[in-house]
C-alpha positions in Angstrom: -107.4 199.3 168.5 -109.4 199.1 165.3 -108.9 196.2 162.9 -108.1 196.7 159.2 -111.7 197.8 158.5 -111.3 200.6 161.0 -113.6 199.0 163.6 -113.3 197.4 167.0 -115.5 194.4 167.7 -117.3 194.5 171.0 -120.3 192.9 172.8 -123.0 194.9 174.6 -123.4 193.3 178.0 -125.8 195.4 179.9 -128.4 193.4 181.8 -126.7 190.0 181.5 -124.8 187.9 184.1 -121.0 187.3 184.2 -121.7 183.7 183.3 -123.6 184.8 180.1 -120.9 187.3 179.2 -118.2 184.7 179.5 -120.2 182.2 177.5 -120.5 184.7 174.7 -116.7 185.3 174.9 -115.9 181.6 174.8 -118.3 180.8 171.9 -117.9 183.9 169.7 -114.4 185.1 170.4 -112.1 182.5 171.9 -113.3 179.5 169.8 -113.2 181.6 166.6 -109.6 182.7 167.3 -108.7 179.2 168.6 -107.4 180.7 171.8 -108.5 180.3 175.4 -110.6 183.1 176.9 -108.5 184.8 179.6 -110.9 187.6 180.6 -112.7 190.6 179.3 -112.6 194.3 179.6 -115.7 196.4 180.2 -116.2 200.1 179.3 -119.3 202.2 179.3 -120.5 203.5 176.0 -120.5 207.1 177.1 -116.7 206.9 177.4 -116.5 205.7 173.8 -118.8 208.5 172.6 -116.7 211.1 174.5 -113.8 210.1 172.2 -116.0 211.0 169.2 -116.4 207.3 168.3 -119.7 205.5 167.8 -121.0 202.0 168.8 -122.9 200.5 165.9 -125.0 197.3 166.4 -123.8 194.5 164.1 -125.9 191.4 165.0 -123.5 188.9 163.3 -122.4 186.6 164.9 -124.5 187.4 168.0 -127.4 189.8 168.6 -125.3 191.6 171.2 -122.3 192.2 168.9 -121.4 195.7 167.8 -118.5 197.7 166.4 -116.7 200.7 167.7 -116.4 203.0 164.6 -115.1 206.4 163.7 -111.5 205.9 164.5 -109.1 208.5 163.1 -106.8 207.6 160.3 -103.6 208.8 162.0 -102.0 205.9 164.0 -100.8 208.2 166.8 -104.4 209.6 167.2 -105.7 206.0 167.4 -103.2 205.2 170.1 -104.1 208.3 172.2 -107.8 207.4 172.0 -107.1 203.7 172.9 -105.1 204.8 175.9 -107.9 207.1 177.1 -110.4 204.3 176.7 -108.1 201.9 178.6 -108.0 204.4 181.5 -111.8 204.0 181.9 -111.9 200.3 181.3 -112.4 197.6 183.9 -110.7 194.3 183.4 -112.2 191.0 184.5 -109.8 188.0 184.5 -111.0 184.4 184.5 -109.7 182.5 187.6 -108.2 179.3 186.0 -106.7 178.0 189.2 
């Protein structure tokens, strides 16, 4: 779901290892939110674009950072798009055992 600015923060992970991906998550997401990193969810950009959204590079705080933009104003429309994206997303949980 988008934040108050109407954007969803993401990281572009193509071409990097799981270790590198989780390091980005720990450093730029978990530590900023003062929460442990439990996992990540991957989705291909084409599925975002199919929903009439865009992925805009935003190199702060990391050069792989981007924002999903173009969310509709209507809350119910946002939810429908989020559900559709979730149907195409692949979760990757961290094994903390």
